[in-house]
C-alpha positions as CSV (number, residue, x, y, z in Angstrom):
1,M,-16.7,25.4,-15.8
2,A,-15.5,28.8,-14.4
3,E,-16.9,27.9,-11.0
4,N,-15.7,24.4,-11.0
5,P,-13.0,24.0,-8.3
6,F,-10.8,22.0,-10.6
7,A,-10.8,24.5,-13.5
8,Q,-7.8,26.4,-12.1
9,P,-5.0,25.5,-9.7
10,S,-6.1,25.9,-6.1
11,G,-5.3,29.2,-4.5
12,L,-4.7,27.5,-1.1
13,P,-1.2,27.0,0.4
14,Y,0.7,24.3,-1.5
15,Q,-2.3,24.1,-3.9
16,L,-4.1,22.0,-1.4
17,P,-7.4,21.0,-3.0
18,P,-10.3,23.2,-1.9
19,F,-12.1,20.3,-0.2
20,D,-14.7,22.7,1.2
21,R,-15.8,23.7,-2.3
22,V,-15.7,20.2,-4.0
23,T,-19.1,18.5,-4.5
24,N,-19.9,15.3,-6.4
25,A,-21.5,17.4,-9.1
26,D,-18.0,18.8,-10.0
27,Y,-16.4,15.5,-11.0
28,R,-18.1,14.6,-14.2
29,P,-17.7,18.0,-15.9
30,A,-14.1,18.3,-14.7
31,F,-13.2,14.9,-16.0
32,A,-14.8,15.7,-19.3
33,D,-13.1,19.1,-19.7
34,G,-9.8,17.7,-18.4
35,M,-9.7,15.0,-21.0
36,R,-10.8,17.4,-23.8
37,E,-8.1,19.8,-22.7
38,Q,-5.4,17.1,-22.8
39,R,-6.5,15.8,-26.2
40,A,-6.1,19.3,-27.6
41,E,-2.7,19.6,-26.0
42,V,-1.6,16.3,-27.5
43,A,-3.0,17.3,-30.9
44,K,-1.0,20.5,-30.8
45,I,2.2,18.4,-30.2
46,T,1.5,16.1,-33.1
47,A,0.6,19.0,-35.4
48,N,3.8,20.9,-34.6
49,P,5.6,21.4,-38.0
50,A,9.0,21.7,-36.2
51,A,11.1,18.6,-36.0
52,P,10.5,16.7,-32.8
53,D,12.9,17.5,-29.9
54,F,12.9,17.1,-26.2
55,Q,11.2,20.4,-25.4
56,N,8.4,20.4,-28.1
57,T,7.6,16.7,-27.6
58,L,8.6,15.3,-24.2
59,V,8.3,18.4,-22.0
60,A,5.2,19.5,-23.9
61,L,3.6,16.1,-23.1
62,E,4.7,16.3,-19.5
63,R,2.9,19.7,-19.3
64,S,-0.3,18.3,-20.7
65,G,-3.3,17.2,-18.7
66,Q,-3.0,19.4,-15.6
67,M,-6.7,19.8,-15.1
68,L,-7.2,16.1,-15.5
69,A,-4.5,15.5,-12.9
70,R,-6.1,17.8,-10.4
71,V,-9.6,16.2,-10.6
72,S,-8.1,12.7,-10.7
73,A,-6.0,13.2,-7.6
74,V,-9.0,14.3,-5.6
75,F,-11.6,12.0,-6.9
76,F,-9.7,8.7,-6.7
77,N,-8.1,9.5,-3.4
78,L,-11.5,10.4,-1.8
79,N,-13.2,7.5,-3.5
80,A,-10.8,5.3,-1.5
81,S,-11.0,7.1,1.8
82,N,-14.4,8.8,1.9
83,T,-16.6,7.3,-0.8
84,D,-20.4,7.3,-1.2
85,P,-22.8,5.6,-3.6
86,Q,-22.7,8.6,-6.0
87,M,-18.9,8.6,-6.2
88,Q,-19.0,4.8,-6.8
89,Q,-21.4,5.3,-9.6
90,I,-19.1,8.0,-11.1
91,D,-16.2,5.6,-10.7
92,S,-18.0,2.9,-12.6
93,E,-18.8,5.3,-15.4
94,I,-15.5,7.1,-15.6
95,A,-13.1,4.2,-15.3
96,P,-13.5,2.9,-18.9
97,T,-13.7,6.4,-20.3
98,L,-10.4,7.4,-18.7
99,Q,-8.8,4.1,-19.9
100,A,-10.0,4.9,-23.4
101,H,-8.5,8.4,-23.1
102,E,-5.2,7.0,-21.9
103,D,-5.2,4.5,-24.8
104,A,-5.9,7.2,-27.2
105,I,-2.6,8.9,-26.1
106,F,-0.4,5.9,-25.8
107,L,-1.6,4.4,-29.1
108,D,-1.4,7.6,-31.0
109,Q,0.9,6.7,-33.9
110,A,1.9,10.3,-34.7
111,L,2.8,11.1,-31.1
112,F,4.8,7.9,-30.6
113,A,6.7,8.6,-33.9
114,R,7.8,11.9,-32.4
115,I,8.9,10.3,-29.1
116,A,10.7,7.6,-31.0
117,A,12.5,10.1,-33.2
118,V,13.8,11.9,-30.1
119,Y,14.6,8.6,-28.4
120,E,16.7,7.4,-31.3
121,R,18.9,10.5,-31.1
122,R,19.2,10.4,-27.3
123,G,22.9,9.8,-27.3
124,S,23.6,13.1,-29.2
125,L,21.2,15.4,-27.3
126,N,23.4,16.2,-24.3
127,L,20.5,15.8,-21.9
128,D,21.0,16.0,-18.2
129,S,20.5,12.6,-16.4
130,E,17.0,13.4,-15.3
131,S,15.8,14.6,-18.7
132,L,17.3,11.5,-20.3
133,Q,15.5,9.4,-17.7
134,L,12.2,11.1,-18.6
135,L,12.8,10.4,-22.3
136,E,13.6,6.8,-21.7
137,R,10.6,6.3,-19.4
138,Y,8.1,7.8,-21.9
139,Y,9.5,5.6,-24.7
140,I,9.3,2.5,-22.5
141,E,5.8,3.2,-21.3
142,F,4.5,3.8,-24.8
143,V,6.0,0.6,-26.1
144,R,4.6,-1.4,-23.1
145,A,1.2,0.2,-23.7
146,G,1.1,-1.2,-27.2
147,A,2.4,1.7,-29.4
148,R,4.1,-0.7,-31.8
149,L,1.1,-3.0,-32.3
150,S,-0.8,-3.3,-35.6
151,E,-4.1,-1.4,-35.8
152,P,-6.2,-4.5,-35.4
153,D,-4.2,-5.5,-32.3
154,K,-4.5,-2.0,-30.9
155,A,-8.3,-2.2,-31.3
156,R,-8.3,-5.5,-29.3
157,L,-6.0,-4.0,-26.7
158,R,-8.4,-1.0,-26.2
159,D,-11.2,-3.5,-25.7
160,I,-9.2,-5.5,-23.1
161,N,-8.1,-2.4,-21.3
162,G,-11.7,-1.1,-21.1
163,Q,-13.0,-4.4,-19.7
164,L,-10.2,-4.6,-17.2
165,S,-10.8,-1.0,-15.9
166,S,-14.5,-1.8,-15.3
167,L,-13.7,-5.1,-13.7
168,T,-11.2,-3.5,-11.4
169,T,-13.7,-1.0,-10.3
170,Q,-16.3,-3.7,-9.6
171,F,-13.8,-5.7,-7.6
172,K,-12.8,-2.7,-5.5
173,Q,-16.5,-1.8,-4.8
174,N,-17.3,-5.4,-3.9
175,V,-14.5,-5.7,-1.4
176,L,-15.7,-2.5,0.3
177,K,-19.3,-3.8,0.4
178,A,-18.3,-7.3,1.6
179,T,-16.1,-5.9,4.3
180,K,-18.9,-3.7,5.6
181,N,-21.5,-6.4,5.4
182,G,-19.2,-9.0,6.9
183,A,-19.0,-7.1,10.3
184,V,-20.0,-9.4,13.1
185,V,-22.9,-8.3,15.4
186,V,-22.4,-9.3,19.1
187,D,-25.5,-9.4,21.3
188,S,-23.8,-9.6,24.7
189,A,-20.8,-7.7,26.2
190,A,-19.9,-11.0,28.0
191,E,-18.9,-12.4,24.6
192,L,-16.3,-9.7,24.3
193,D,-14.3,-10.8,27.3
194,G,-10.6,-10.1,26.6
195,L,-11.1,-6.8,24.9
196,S,-10.2,-3.6,26.7
197,A,-12.9,-1.2,27.9
198,E,-11.8,1.2,25.1
199,Q,-12.2,-1.6,22.4
200,I,-15.7,-2.6,23.8
201,G,-16.7,1.1,23.7
202,A,-15.5,1.4,20.1
203,A,-17.5,-1.7,19.2
204,A,-20.6,-0.2,20.8
205,S,-20.1,3.1,18.9
206,A,-19.7,1.2,15.7
207,A,-23.0,-0.6,16.3
208,E,-24.7,2.6,17.3
209,A,-23.6,4.2,14.0
210,R,-25.4,1.5,12.1
211,G,-28.6,1.8,14.2
212,L,-27.8,-1.3,16.4
213,S,-28.3,0.2,19.8
214,G,-27.5,-2.1,22.7
215,K,-25.3,-4.3,20.5
216,W,-21.6,-4.4,19.6
217,L,-20.1,-4.6,16.2
218,I,-16.7,-6.1,15.3
219,T,-15.9,-4.5,11.9
220,L,-13.5,-6.2,9.6
221,Q,-10.1,-5.1,8.3
222,N,-8.8,-5.9,4.9
223,T,-6.6,-8.9,6.0
224,T,-7.7,-12.5,6.5
225,N,-7.0,-12.5,10.2
226,Q,-8.6,-9.8,12.4
227,P,-6.9,-8.1,15.3
228,P,-9.5,-8.9,18.0
229,L,-8.8,-12.6,17.5
230,A,-5.7,-12.1,19.6
231,Q,-7.7,-11.1,22.6
232,L,-11.2,-12.6,22.5
233,K,-11.5,-15.5,24.9
234,N,-14.8,-16.6,23.4
235,R,-13.7,-19.3,20.9
236,A,-17.0,-19.4,19.1
237,L,-16.9,-15.7,18.5
238,R,-13.4,-16.0,17.2
239,E,-14.6,-18.6,14.7
240,R,-17.5,-16.4,13.6
241,I,-15.2,-13.4,13.0
242,Y,-12.6,-15.5,11.1
243,K,-15.3,-17.2,8.9
244,A,-16.9,-13.8,8.2
245,S,-13.6,-12.5,7.1
246,T,-12.7,-15.5,4.8
247,A,-16.3,-15.6,3.3
248,R,-15.9,-12.1,1.7
249,G,-16.2,-12.1,-2.1
250,L,-17.2,-15.7,-2.5
251,P,-20.4,-16.9,-4.2
252,A,-22.3,-17.2,-0.9
253,D,-21.8,-13.4,-0.6
254,T,-24.3,-12.8,-3.4
255,E,-24.0,-9.0,-3.2
256,A,-20.3,-9.0,-3.6
257,D,-19.2,-12.2,-5.4
258,N,-15.8,-11.6,-6.9
259,T,-15.1,-15.0,-8.3
260,A,-16.4,-14.3,-11.9
261,I,-14.5,-11.0,-11.8
262,I,-11.2,-12.8,-10.9
263,A,-11.7,-15.4,-13.6
264,A,-12.3,-12.7,-16.2
265,M,-9.5,-10.5,-15.1
266,V,-6.8,-13.1,-15.1
267,R,-7.9,-14.3,-18.6
268,L,-7.9,-10.8,-20.0
269,R,-4.5,-10.0,-18.4
270,A,-3.0,-13.1,-19.9
271,E,-4.5,-12.3,-23.3
272,R,-3.1,-8.7,-23.1
273,A,0.4,-10.1,-22.2
274,A,0.3,-12.4,-25.2
275,L,-0.8,-9.6,-27.5
276,L,2.2,-7.5,-26.3
277,G,4.6,-10.4,-26.8
278,Y,5.0,-11.9,-23.3
279,P,4.3,-15.5,-22.2
280,N,2.1,-14.3,-19.3
281,H,1.1,-11.2,-17.3
282,A,3.8,-11.8,-14.6
283,A,6.5,-11.7,-17.3
284,Y,5.0,-8.5,-18.7
285,Q,4.7,-6.8,-15.3
286,L,8.1,-7.9,-13.9
287,E,10.1,-6.8,-17.0
288,D,9.8,-3.2,-15.7
289,E,10.4,-4.0,-12.1
290,S,13.7,-4.4,-10.3
291,A,13.3,-8.2,-10.1
292,G,13.2,-8.4,-13.9
293,N,11.5,-11.8,-14.4
294,P,9.1,-14.2,-12.6
295,G,11.9,-16.8,-12.1
296,A,13.8,-14.4,-9.8
297,V,10.7,-13.6,-7.8
298,H,9.8,-17.3,-7.5
299,Q,13.2,-18.2,-6.3
300,I,13.4,-15.8,-3.4
301,L,9.8,-16.6,-2.3
302,T,10.3,-20.4,-2.4
303,E,13.7,-20.2,-0.7
304,L,12.1,-18.6,2.3
305,A,9.0,-20.7,2.4
306,P,10.5,-23.9,4.0
307,V,12.2,-22.2,6.9
308,A,9.2,-20.0,7.6
309,L,7.0,-23.0,7.6
310,E,9.4,-24.9,9.9
311,R,9.4,-22.0,12.4
312,A,5.6,-21.7,12.2
313,R,5.1,-25.4,12.8
314,Q,7.4,-25.2,15.9
315,D,5.3,-22.4,17.3
316,A,2.1,-24.3,16.4
317,A,3.3,-27.3,18.4
318,D,4.0,-25.1,21.4
319,M,0.5,-23.6,21.1
320,Q,-1.1,-27.0,20.9
321,R,0.7,-28.0,24.1
322,L,-0.8,-24.9,25.7
323,I,-4.3,-25.8,24.5
324,D,-3.9,-29.4,25.7
325,A,-2.8,-28.2,29.1
326,E,-5.5,-25.6,29.8
327,A,-8.6,-26.4,27.8
328,A,-11.4,-28.3,29.6
329,V,-12.0,-30.1,26.4
330,P,-8.8,-30.1,24.3
331,F,-9.2,-29.2,20.6
332,A,-6.9,-29.0,17.6
333,L,-5.4,-25.6,16.9
334,Q,-7.4,-23.8,14.1
335,P,-6.8,-20.6,12.1
336,W,-9.1,-18.6,14.4
337,D,-7.0,-19.7,17.4
338,W,-3.6,-18.7,16.2
339,L,-3.5,-15.1,17.2
340,F,-5.1,-15.8,20.6
341,Y,-2.6,-18.6,21.5
342,S,0.2,-16.7,19.9
343,E,-0.3,-14.0,22.6
344,K,-0.3,-16.7,25.3
345,L,2.9,-18.0,23.9
346,R,4.4,-14.5,23.8
347,T,3.5,-14.1,27.4
348,A,5.1,-17.4,28.3
349,R,8.3,-16.7,26.4
350,F,8.7,-13.0,27.1
351,D,6.6,-12.3,30.2
352,F,4.3,-9.7,28.7
353,D,1.2,-9.4,26.6
354,Q,-0.3,-6.7,24.4
355,A,-2.6,-5.5,27.1
356,Q,0.4,-4.4,29.1
357,V,2.0,-2.4,26.3
358,K,-1.0,-0.7,24.6
359,P,-1.4,2.0,27.2
360,Y,2.1,3.2,26.2
361,F,1.1,3.4,22.5
362,E,-1.3,6.4,22.4
363,L,-1.7,7.9,19.0
364,E,-0.6,11.4,19.8
365,H,2.6,10.3,21.6
366,V,3.4,7.9,18.7
367,L,2.8,10.5,16.1
368,W,4.6,13.5,17.6
369,D,7.2,11.8,19.8
370,G,7.8,8.8,17.5
371,V,7.0,9.3,13.8
372,F,7.7,13.0,13.6
373,Y,10.6,12.9,16.1
374,A,12.5,10.3,14.0
375,A,12.0,12.5,10.9
376,E,13.3,15.5,12.7
377,E,16.4,13.7,14.0
378,L,17.2,12.2,10.6
379,Y,16.2,15.0,8.2
380,G,15.8,18.1,10.3
381,L,12.1,18.4,9.5
382,Q,9.7,20.3,11.7
383,F,5.9,19.8,11.9
384,K,3.1,22.3,12.7
385,E,-0.5,21.3,12.8
386,R,-2.8,23.5,10.6
387,K,-6.4,23.8,11.6
388,D,-7.2,26.6,9.3
389,L,-7.2,24.6,6.1
390,P,-10.2,22.7,4.6
391,V,-10.4,18.9,4.9
392,Y,-12.6,16.3,3.3
393,H,-13.7,14.7,6.6
394,P,-13.6,16.0,10.2
395,D,-11.2,13.2,11.2
396,V,-8.5,14.4,8.8
397,R,-5.6,16.4,10.2
398,V,-3.3,18.7,8.3
399,F,0.4,19.3,9.2
400,E,2.7,21.8,7.5
401,V,6.2,20.4,7.2
402,F,9.3,22.7,7.2
403,D,12.7,21.8,6.0
404,V,15.9,22.0,8.1
405,D,16.4,25.6,7.1
406,G,12.9,26.6,8.1
407,S,11.6,26.8,4.6
408,P,8.1,25.4,3.7
409,L,8.5,21.9,2.3
410,A,5.1,20.1,2.2
411,L,1.7,19.5,3.6
412,F,1.0,16.1,5.3
413,L,-2.6,14.9,5.8
414,G,-3.3,12.2,8.4
415,D,-6.5,10.2,8.0
416,F,-6.1,7.6,10.7
417,F,-9.5,6.2,11.7
418,A,-11.6,3.4,10.1
419,R,-14.9,4.2,8.5
420,D,-17.5,2.1,6.7
421,N,-17.0,4.2,3.5
422,K,-13.2,3.8,3.6
423,Q,-11.3,1.0,1.9
424,G,-9.4,-1.3,4.2
425,G,-5.7,-1.3,4.9
426,A,-3.2,1.5,5.0
427,W,-1.7,3.6,2.2
428,M,-0.1,6.8,1.2
429,N,-1.4,9.0,-1.6
430,S,-0.5,12.3,-3.2
431,F,-2.9,15.2,-3.8
432,V,-0.1,17.3,-5.3
433,R,3.1,15.8,-6.7
434,Q,6.3,17.8,-6.2
435,S,7.7,19.2,-9.5
436,K,10.1,22.0,-10.3
437,L,8.6,22.2,-13.8
438,F,5.3,23.5,-12.3
439,G,6.8,24.9,-9.1
440,L,4.8,22.5,-7.0
441,K,5.5,21.4,-3.4
442,P,4.0,18.1,-2.4
443,V,0.8,17.5,-0.6
444,V,0.7,13.9,0.6
445,A,-1.6,11.9,2.9
446,N,-1.5,8.7,5.0
447,N,-4.6,6.6,5.5
448,T,-4.9,3.9,8.2
449,N,-7.8,2.1,9.7
450,I,-7.4,2.4,13.4
451,P,-10.7,1.8,15.2
452,K,-12.1,5.1,16.4
453,P,-12.6,5.3,20.2
454,Q,-15.6,6.8,21.9
455,P,-15.4,10.6,22.4
456,G,-13.0,11.5,25.2
457,Q,-11.3,8.1,25.1
458,P,-7.6,7.7,24.1
459,T,-6.6,6.1,20.9
460,L,-4.5,3.2,22.1
461,L,-2.6,1.3,19.4
462,T,-1.3,-2.2,19.0
463,F,2.4,-2.4,18.3
464,E,1.5,-3.6,14.8
465,E,-0.5,-0.4,14.3
466,V,2.5,1.6,15.5
467,I,4.6,-0.2,12.9
468,T,2.0,0.7,10.2
469,L,2.2,4.4,11.1
470,F,5.9,4.4,10.7
471,H,5.6,2.3,7.4
472,E,3.2,4.6,5.8
473,F,5.1,7.7,6.9
474,G,8.1,6.2,5.1
475,H,6.1,6.6,1.9
476,A,5.0,10.1,2.9
477,I,8.7,11.1,3.5
478,H,9.5,9.7,0.1
479,G,6.9,12.0,-1.4
480,M,7.7,15.0,0.7
481,L,11.5,14.9,0.2
482,S,11.1,14.6,-3.6
483,N,13.2,17.2,-5.4
484,V,12.9,16.6,-9.1
485,Q,12.1,18.5,-12.2
486,Y,9.4,16.4,-13.8
487,P,6.1,15.1,-12.2
488,M,6.4,11.8,-14.0
489,L,9.5,11.0,-12.0
490,S,8.4,12.6,-8.7
491,G,8.2,11.0,-5.3
492,T,7.1,7.4,-5.3
493,A,6.8,7.0,-9.1
494,L,9.0,3.9,-9.0
495,P,8.8,0.2,-9.5
496,R,6.6,-1.5,-6.9
497,D,9.5,-3.5,-5.7
498,F,11.5,-0.4,-4.9
499,V,8.7,2.0,-3.8
500,E,8.2,-0.2,-0.7
501,Y,11.8,0.2,0.3
502,P,11.7,3.6,2.1
503,S,8.5,2.6,3.9
504,Q,9.9,-0.8,5.1
505,Y,13.1,1.0,6.1
506,N,11.2,3.6,8.1
507,E,9.6,0.8,10.2
508,M,13.0,0.3,11.9
509,W,12.7,3.5,13.8
510,A,9.5,2.3,15.6
511,R,11.7,-0.4,17.1
512,E,14.8,1.7,17.6
513,P,15.4,1.8,21.4
514,A,16.0,5.6,21.5
515,V,12.9,6.3,19.5
516,L,10.7,3.7,21.2
517,A,11.7,5.1,24.6
518,H,10.8,8.6,23.3
519,Y,7.2,7.8,22.4
520,A,6.3,4.9,24.6
521,R,4.6,6.9,27.4
522,H,1.6,5.9,29.4
523,Y,-1.5,7.8,28.1
524,R,-2.7,8.7,31.7
525,T,0.5,9.5,33.6
526,G,3.0,10.3,30.8
527,A,5.4,7.9,32.5
528,P,7.8,6.2,30.1
529,M,7.5,2.5,29.5
530,P,9.5,0.7,32.2
531,Q,12.9,-0.4,31.0
532,D,12.2,-4.1,31.7
533,L,9.0,-4.0,29.7
534,L,10.8,-2.0,26.9
535,A,13.5,-4.7,26.8
536,K,10.9,-7.4,26.6
537,V,9.1,-5.7,23.7
538,L,12.3,-5.4,21.8
539,A,13.4,-9.0,22.6
540,A,10.0,-10.2,21.2
541,Q,10.4,-8.6,17.8
542,K,11.4,-11.9,16.1
543,F,8.5,-13.7,17.8
544,D,5.9,-15.2,15.5
545,Q,7.9,-14.4,12.4
546,G,7.2,-17.9,11.1
547,Y,3.6,-17.1,11.0
548,A,4.0,-13.5,9.6
549,T,6.4,-14.7,6.9
550,T,4.3,-17.7,5.9
551,E,1.0,-15.8,5.6
552,Y,2.8,-13.2,3.4
553,L,4.6,-15.8,1.3
554,A,1.3,-17.6,0.7
555,A,-0.3,-14.4,-0.6
556,A,2.7,-13.5,-2.7
557,L,2.9,-17.0,-4.3
558,L,-0.8,-16.9,-4.9
559,D,-0.4,-13.6,-6.8
560,Q,2.3,-15.2,-8.9
561,A,0.2,-18.2,-9.6
562,W,-2.7,-16.1,-10.9
563,H,-0.4,-14.2,-13.2
564,R,1.8,-16.9,-14.6
565,I,-1.0,-18.6,-16.5
566,T,-2.0,-18.4,-20.1
567,T,-5.6,-17.7,-21.3
568,S,-6.2,-21.4,-21.8
569,Q,-5.2,-22.1,-18.1
570,A,-7.5,-19.4,-16.7
571,P,-10.2,-21.0,-14.5
572,T,-13.9,-20.4,-14.6
573,A,-15.6,-18.6,-11.8
574,A,-16.6,-21.9,-10.1
575,D,-13.0,-23.0,-10.2
576,V,-11.5,-19.9,-8.5
577,P,-11.3,-21.4,-5.0
578,G,-9.9,-24.7,-6.4
579,F,-7.2,-22.8,-8.3
580,E,-6.2,-21.0,-5.2
581,A,-6.0,-24.2,-3.1
582,A,-4.0,-25.9,-5.8
583,A,-1.6,-23.0,-6.1
584,L,-0.8,-23.0,-2.4
585,R,-0.4,-26.8,-2.4
586,E,1.9,-26.8,-5.4
587,N,4.1,-24.1,-4.0
588,G,4.5,-25.9,-0.7
589,I,2.8,-23.2,1.4
590,D,-0.5,-24.8,2.2
591,Y,-0.6,-25.0,6.0
592,D,-4.2,-25.3,7.2
593,V,-3.7,-23.1,10.4
594,I,-2.0,-20.3,8.5
595,P,-4.1,-18.8,5.7
596,P,-2.8,-16.4,3.1
597,R,-2.7,-12.8,4.3
598,Y,-5.4,-12.2,1.7
599,H,-7.6,-14.8,0.0
600,S,-8.1,-14.1,-3.7
601,A,-11.7,-12.8,-3.4
602,Y,-10.6,-9.9,-1.3
603,F,-7.0,-9.5,-2.5
604,A,-7.4,-5.9,-3.5
605,H,-3.7,-5.3,-3.8
606,I,-3.5,-7.5,-7.0
607,F,-7.0,-7.2,-8.4
608,A,-7.7,-3.5,-7.7
609,G,-4.6,-1.9,-6.3
610,G,-1.9,-2.0,-8.9
611,Y,0.2,-4.8,-7.4
612,S,-0.8,-7.6,-9.9
613,A,2.2,-9.9,-10.1
614,G,3.9,-7.5,-7.7
615,Y,2.8,-8.4,-4.2
616,Y,6.3,-10.0,-3.7
617,A,7.5,-6.3,-3.7
618,Y,7.2,-6.1,0.1
619,L,9.8,-8.8,0.6
620,W,12.1,-7.7,-2.3
621,S,12.0,-4.2,-0.9
622,E,12.6,-5.4,2.6
623,V,15.9,-6.8,1.6
624,L,17.0,-3.2,0.7
625,A,15.3,-1.9,3.9
626,R,17.2,-4.2,6.2
627,D,20.5,-3.6,4.4
628,T,19.8,0.1,5.0
629,G,19.1,-0.6,8.7
630,Q,22.3,-2.4,9.1
631,W,24.2,0.3,7.3
632,M,22.6,2.9,9.6
633,H,23.4,1.1,12.8
634,A,27.0,0.6,11.7
635,R,27.3,4.4,11.4
636,G,25.6,5.7,14.5
637,G,22.0,5.0,13.8
638,L,19.6,8.0,14.2
639,T,21.8,10.8,13.0
640,R,21.4,13.7,10.6
641,A,24.5,12.5,8.6
642,N,22.9,9.2,7.9
643,G,19.5,10.7,7.1
644,D,21.1,13.3,4.8
645,R,22.9,10.6,2.9
646,L,19.7,8.6,2.3
647,R,17.9,11.8,1.4
648,E,20.5,12.8,-1.1
649,T,21.0,9.4,-2.8
650,V,17.4,8.0,-2.7
651,L,14.6,9.8,-1.0
652,S,14.9,13.1,-3.0
653,R,15.6,11.4,-6.3
654,G,12.1,10.0,-7.2
655,R,12.8,8.1,-10.4
656,S,15.3,10.6,-11.8
657,G,17.8,7.7,-12.0
658,D,17.9,4.0,-12.1
659,P,16.5,2.6,-8.8
660,Q,19.1,-0.1,-8.4
661,T,21.9,2.4,-9.1
662,M,20.4,4.8,-6.5
663,F,20.5,2.0,-3.9
664,R,24.1,1.1,-4.8
665,N,25.1,4.7,-4.5
666,F,23.7,4.8,-1.0
667,Y,24.7,1.4,0.2
668,G,28.1,1.1,-1.6
669,G,27.3,-2.3,-3.2
670,P,24.6,-4.7,-4.3
671,P,21.8,-5.8,-1.9
672,E,22.4,-8.7,0.5
673,I,19.7,-10.9,2.0
674,G,21.5,-11.7,5.2
675,P,20.2,-8.7,7.3
676,L,16.6,-9.6,6.3
677,L,17.0,-13.1,7.5
678,E,18.6,-12.0,10.7
679,Y,15.9,-9.4,11.3
680,R,13.1,-12.0,10.9
681,G,14.9,-14.6,12.9
682,L,15.2,-16.9,9.9
683,V,19.0,-17.2,9.7
684,S,18.9,-20.9,9.1
685,V,18.0,-20.2,5.5
686,G,21.6,-19.2,4.8
687,S,22.6,-16.1,3.0
688,G,23.6,-14.8,-0.4
689,G,22.0,-13.1,-3.4
């Protein structure tokens, strides 16, 4: 192990992992030694003859497992962004082993007894607020992990957890495989009418990469609807792409059928919840979230559904009128038509289309003059690209981040382009978590799936992709500005329905007129976007919110439906599609032309991404985000004073305090839903709560 790159902390700046030294052969031995090392550290804690106290139990536990943390951070992040068959095999093998290792710690009766003894005396320990939070979090997590169960129940829990870890890995790998295999091959460039020359070139490059010379390949993204549907004039091709997307993970996709996995997972999750004393998995999950219980979540989702559907139906009627007026043979609006006719409707209402604005959203301008610029104005941060540090793929870029006083703050990695071996969607991850305990500064990464252009061509973004860059950088800022003692409480280690708050808030700066004008420059001439076009882009921001809100609510309500059932209500694999259809119908969100943002068979957020019973978090967090936006605008908008206040009260705090208290300390009161409704153009719902 002496030569293993995970055996010791990295000697690179910020302890950046030595990606140039890491091979697949390093992972198994590093995992094995890392687990063995942590077991020895835990055994030392439980064997300590001294009475349990905060230092010899909680801090000692927090210090354990450093090697395991290093290898886990690299392996699981790279397995998501740059995987290969060997890594997937390691993942399948290691997932249940790691789960068993975690269970061995959380179900260790001697260890829990020491934690409980300290917890029971917490009022007399004179701990600072962050240390008290650490103690409380450890106690809660041990209890929620089953530490108080009987030995027979612990044995069953271990079995359930092991099965779930394997099923999660299978689901994730199936989605990657199905998304790759679902790509649509196009034989004629004429079928691609409507796409830009850059997009057609990217499709040709994607086909070439798979050995399909002379053809074009439309690769799939993780969502149900696919971006090219907004531009493709060929209706038959739009239908092919849409059906390829929605077929992923179903029985006809024999290589990647996820229906049996879903049926097994929801049954096992329900059984585990019952074992731990909860009526269902949603109740178990939400107890430790800001929302508190499924009823609160269901209420906010179902309150928004009728007005979102009403707005969507109005837009659909307008689109149908467009179809009837221009189609040689009129047809009824279908799901694969929505994005295309939505663009026509946008053009009719606001006198511009996406083709006019994309030349002003070039990646470099958006990144430096938009994303980084807003962070500089708000928090005083400075960015310098580093090309001297190793990366795990040639597309990855590294930026050193400096604080307002010029001191080194963090490393930020940008992995922006789609690859066949990269999971869909966009996300932030940490390679090194900030911690004063270990003297660590953060190393964080953003992953997106922007189609890679041909060499020498510009990377032109849709406005949705621009918003995604700002969103994910909100997560990155949350990780980079962390300033806490303990790694357990660092950065984004928060409830799901709070962790999305800084990211959703950061989206506002993409639309802020001063920021938008700063980065929206033509990729050829550098000329700023004309003021009249800029005004139209901003005026159109509430456009199609009926659709966007409805597809999101459908997915969030579907997530709740899967996780509010008991074991006896869990469907068989054959019944999975029927369960989904019934759930959408019973929640009043079944509208044929607007599918859920994710159908169950490729809903990786909830079956492989840690958001089970938690997909509602984006909406819950957006309430906080839009309140924050209103607060900012009332106090001058993009200013250091506003940024510093948010940094001090929220962004630097990690989970060193109660999340709801942190928000109140920033905002001056409880959250209000009104700004969200106004932002989405859904004010007819009313306000309150």
